[in-house]
N, C-alpha and C positions, 0 to 999 in steps of 0.2 A: 856398762854390763860386761862381767868377764865372758871370755870365749866358752870355757869349761865349767859351768856353776855345780854340776853335778860332782866332777873330779873334785873340785875345790871343797865340796861338802865332805866327800869320803876322806880327804886328805885331813881335815880338821877332826872327823870323827875317829879316825886311825889314833891320831896324836893325843886324843882325850882318854886312851885306854879305857873303853867304857865297859861296863857290866853288860853283858848282851842277854836280856831277859826278854828276847823276841826271837822269831825266825831268822835264819836256817839254824838246824839243829847242831851244825858243826861248831857254833859260836866263835867263829873266826880263828878256830885253831887249824894251822895249816896241814894239809896233806897234800893237795895239788900245788899248793903256794898261792893260790888266788882268793883263800877263804876270808882273810881279814877284810878284803873290800866287798864280800858279797853280802848283801844285807836285803832287807824287804822294806816295805813301805812304813819306815818308822817316822816319827816326827822330824819334819825339815828335809826329808828325803823326797817329798812330793808323791805323787801317783799318776802312772802314766796316762790312764783313760781318764781321769779328772785332773790333769796337771793345771795348776795355777801358781806354781812357784818356780823352782829351780828347773823342773823338765819343761816347763813352758818356756823358760828364757832359753833352754838350750835349743828347743825346737825351733824357737824365733831366729836364733843364730844360723841353724841349718837352713831355714827359709831364706835368710839373706844370702847364703852363699849359692843357693840353686835357684833364686829369683822365683820362688814358688810358695805355696802354702804348703811346708812340708812337716810331716808327722812320722814319728818313730815306730819301728816295729821290731820285737825281739824275736820273732817267728819267722823270719825270712821274708821274701816277696810272696811266699804262699798266702801268709795272712794279709798281705796288701791285695793280692788279686781277688781274694774273697770279698775285702772292704770294697774294692772298686764295684764289683758285680752288686753288692748290696747297696751302693749309693744308686746304681742304675735301677735297682729294683724300685727303691724308694721314690725316685724321681718318676717312673712310669710303670706303677704296680700292674696296670692292664695290658701292657706291651712285653710279651716275653721273647721276641725274637732278637737275637744279637748276630751281626754280621761278623764272622770270625775267619782268620786264617787257620789251617789244619795243624800247623806246628806248634800250637797253644801247648802250656804245660798241663800236666793231667790235673793240677788243682784247678784249672779253669773248668774241667768237666764236673768235678765233685762240687764246686761252687755253685755252677749252673743248675744242678739236680737238687741240691739243698734250697736254693732259692725259686725253684721252678721257673727257670729260664730255659729258653730254646734256641741254641747255637744254630746257625745255618752257615755251612762252611764253604768258603769260596773254593771254586774248582781250582785242582792243583795236580801235578805231575810228580810231586815231591814229597818227603817225608820230615825229615829234619830241617831243610831249607826250602822255603818258597819265596816267590816274588809276587808282590801285589802291588797293582798301578792304581793311579787315581781314576783312570778310564773305567776300570771294572767296579770299583767301589761306587763310582757315579752311576754307573748302570744299574747296580743292584739297589741302590737307595732311590732311584728313581722308579723302580718297578714295585717296591713293597715298602712298608713301614719298618723300621728297626728301631730297638731302644738304644744301640750304641753300634759302634764298629771296634772290633778288639783285634790288636795285631801284636806279634811278638817280633821286635827289632831292637838289636841284632838278635840273630838266632844262635842255637849252641855251637854252630860251626864257624861262626863269625861272619855269616853273609848279612848285608844290610841292603837298603832301598831307600828312596828318597820319600820321607813323612811329609814334608811341607805340602806338596800339591794334594795329598791324600786328606791333610788336615783341613786344608782349603775347601776341599769337596764336602767335607763332613760339616763344616761351618755353614756353607751354603744350604745344605738340607737341614740343619738345626739338629744334627744327630751328634751326640758326643763321641770322642775318639779316646780310646783307652789303649795304653801300650804298656805290655811287659817289658821293661828295659833292665831285667834283672842282671844281664851281663853287661850294662854299659853305663854303670853310675859315673864312671871317669870322662864320659863323653861331654859333660858338661864343662870339663876344665881344659878341653882343646881349643885352639884358636883358629877358626871360629867354632863357638859350641856345636855340638852334633847331638845334644841331649833332646828326647822326644818333646819335654815341655818348650823349649826354645824354638821347636819346629812345628808346634801347633797344637800339641796333644792337651786335652782336657784333664785327663787323668793319667798318672804314669807310677810304676813301681820300680825301685832300683834295689838290687841285692848289694849293700854297701861291701859285705864280706867278699864278694866274688873279685872285685878290683880294686877296693881301696883298703887300706890297713885298718881293718876292724874284725871284730870276733864273728865267727859263724853264726848267723841267725839275725845279724844286725842289717836292717833294710829300712828303706823310706817309702812312704806314700807321699806322692807328690799331687797337688792341685794346681791348676794354671793360675797365675797371678791373676788375671782377669776374673777367674771363677764365674763364667757367663751363666753356669746351670747351678751356682749356689751349693756346690758340693763341699765345701770347706767347712760350713756349719755343721754337718752331720759325720764328718770324717773320724771323729774320736769315737762315736757311737757304732759306727760301722765296723771299726776295728775292733771296739770291745765285744760286738755280736760273736766274734769267732776267736778273739784271742783268749789267752791265759789270763787269769786273775792274779797270777804270780809271775809277771814278767821279769827277766833275768836283769838284775842291776848290774851286773858285770858286761852283759851286752850293752845296756844303755849307757854304761860308762865309756864303753869303746867308741858308740856313737858320739857322745859328748866331747870325747878327747879329739875325734876327727876335726870338730869345729875348730880346733887349735892349730890344726895342721893343714885345712884344706886352702887356706890363703897361699900356701907355697906349692900347691899340687900343679898349677900351671907349669911353674917353673920346672918342677921334677919331670912332668911329662916331656915338656921341651927337651930336657936332657936325656931322658930314657928312650923315646920313641926312635931317634936315629940309631941307637944300638940294637933296638929290636929290628930295625929295616936293615942293619948290616947283617945280624943273624940270618933274616929271611933270604937276603941276597945271596949269602954263602951257600944256603941250603939249595937254593935254586940252581946256583951255580954247580952244584955237585950232582944235579940231576934229579931233586926231589920237586915235585909239583905241589904247589902250594894253592889253598882254597881259600875264597872268603876276602872281605876288605877290611876287616877289623883290624886296627892297628896292634891292640895287645892280644891277639890269638894267633897261633900259628898252627894251622890246620893241614895236615899233610895228605895227600892222596896216596895212600901206601900202595895200593894196587898197581899205580903206574911205575913204581919202585921194584915191584916184584914180590910184594909181602902183603898180608894182611894187616890192618892196624893193630890187631890183638897181638901179633908175632913182633911187630917192631915195638910195641909197648913192653912185651916180656924180655926183648934183647935188652932194651934201654933200662928197664928195672933191674936187670942183674948188674948193671953199672951205677946203680943208685939214682937212676932219673926216674922219677915218677910222674907220669902223664896225667893230665885231666880226664881223658876220655879216649875210649879206642873201640872200635867194632870191626866188622870185616872188610870195610873199606877205608877207614879214615883214622888218623891219630890226631888228638887236640892237645896242644899245650896253652895254657892261661899265663901270661906274663903280667908283671905289674912293675912300677919302678922300685919296689923292695927287693926285686931280683938284683943280685950283683951282677958285676962283670964275670966274675968267676962262675957263677950259675949258668949265664949264656954261654960261656966257653966251654964249660964241661958238657952241657947238653948238646952243643954243635958238634964237639969232638966224639961223643959217645955214638951220634947218628951218623957222621961221616964215617966211621969205622964199620959200619954194617954195608958189605959189598952189594952193590945193584944187580939184581937180576932180571930176567925177561919179565915184562909186564904181565900181570895177571888181567885177564878179560873181565871187566866188571860184570857182575850178574845184573842184567837188566830186568829189575823186578816190575812186574805190571802194577800200574796204579789206577785201575779202573774206578770209575764212580761207584760207591758202594750202595747197596740198598738199605733204605732206612727203614726198619721194621717198627721201632716204636721210638719215643723221645729219651733223651739222656737220663732224665729223671725216672721215668718208668724202669729202664733198664738197670740202673744202680741200685734202686731201691727194691727191685724185684726179688723173690727167692731165686736163688742162683745155685750152681753147682760146677767145681772144677774138673775138667775132663782133659784126656790127652788130645793134643792138637789133631791128630789123625781122626778123632771123633765129633770134631767141632765144625766140619762142613755143613753149612746150612743152618747153624744155630745163631742166636742172637748175643753178640758180646755184652757181657754185664759189666765187668771192671775193665780199666785200662791194660792191666797186665803187662806193665813195663816198670822198670825199675827207675831210679835216678842215681847217676845221670843216665841217660838224657832226660827222663821223665816226659817224653813227647809220646803219646799214645799213637800206635802203629794203625790202629782203626778206631773209630770212636763207639762209644757205648750206645747200644740201641741198633748199631749197623749188623747186618747179616754177614756172616763169615763165608766168603766166596773162596775158589781155588787161588784167586790173586792174594788174598788175605792170609791164607794158610802158608803160602811161599813167603810172604814178608815176614810173618811171626817166626817161621823155620830159620830164615837167613839170620836173623838176629837171636838165635839161640832160645826162642821161647817155645817150650814143649808143651804146656798146658795152659788152658784158658778157663776163665769164669765167665761162664755163659747162662744165661736166663734158663730156668727150669722149664721145660715143656709141660703144659697142662696133662694131668692123667686122663 
């Protein structure tokens, strides 16, 4: 079996100089340059959600690479998150409660609302980064019944924690562990692997496009190899429940092409990671404080260097250096082996040219436990109105009201907006909120 059956099919198709009496309407005429390879479900091209030919072969190759039952998504990890929750709903239709860390992607909330699931959030004092322990998961699972445990590891800022003992606790309680690993597809190819599936997760999503050489939107849904809950049999149906009936064949080709290069990724990472470590060491030596443990993320505490993350990003952009994320406190770079030594050199030199200033005292945002006024589903599907932040005190949040990146809700839908929440929204530059309409 070839490593890249879909790409091989497109090679043959292009060479045949076909008369394209099918979608898309560009008929292969180049405008962006990719159009000749942009097709639809023609004979021989298979169909993603009913795959029984070359796409099935390609997904089986990916499964071999990841040591899991692996399925493709052309709509990012967002589609995979919805599919994971749909599989949980189908397994336990009467059990709505899911134990989750608060730094979940906003897609988790919208999927929970659509599927009538009820997230119960672990206590935390953080927003983008949280730490979850096996002991607290064990305590919660021992006190109440849950359909699943849902965690985001690593998080947007590159923080991580040990999943293996948490997975063991979940197994002991007979509760599936779901992991949003959108930022960590490459973790499988470290030595040893730090991928959630290898650490005991039952379901996991990876955004291939975040850290692997794939087109934006390329993602994987993984089911653990032992599949103790029988999720693999329903994975395609769960993906199709929310996915477009016109998945991008360009994105599918990028996933297929990865199967031809993933064999060499461990060696590429082994060569690149020392270079990333040298970059981090140089920044640390120059007085920059770095956060997080993830090897392919550089997360800078901008306040400790005397700037906001937004200010550092603007200074770097003037030198042609574009960062992944910035906010009033941090600046984030995402690296991959596709970054050249010149990339790393230019980024380092641009940052080192910025003079250090007196540290900015970080704003200590209160993160008190929020009052829950109604369920996520009730809040998101209720009549709502958008109001200035100053008019939202005491109202119930209807929508997450946060962009992507980072797409992590500051407060959860259905929670009442208190003074602490107002401070948090204002800190991140959010000046209007969607709130549940009050009854007349």
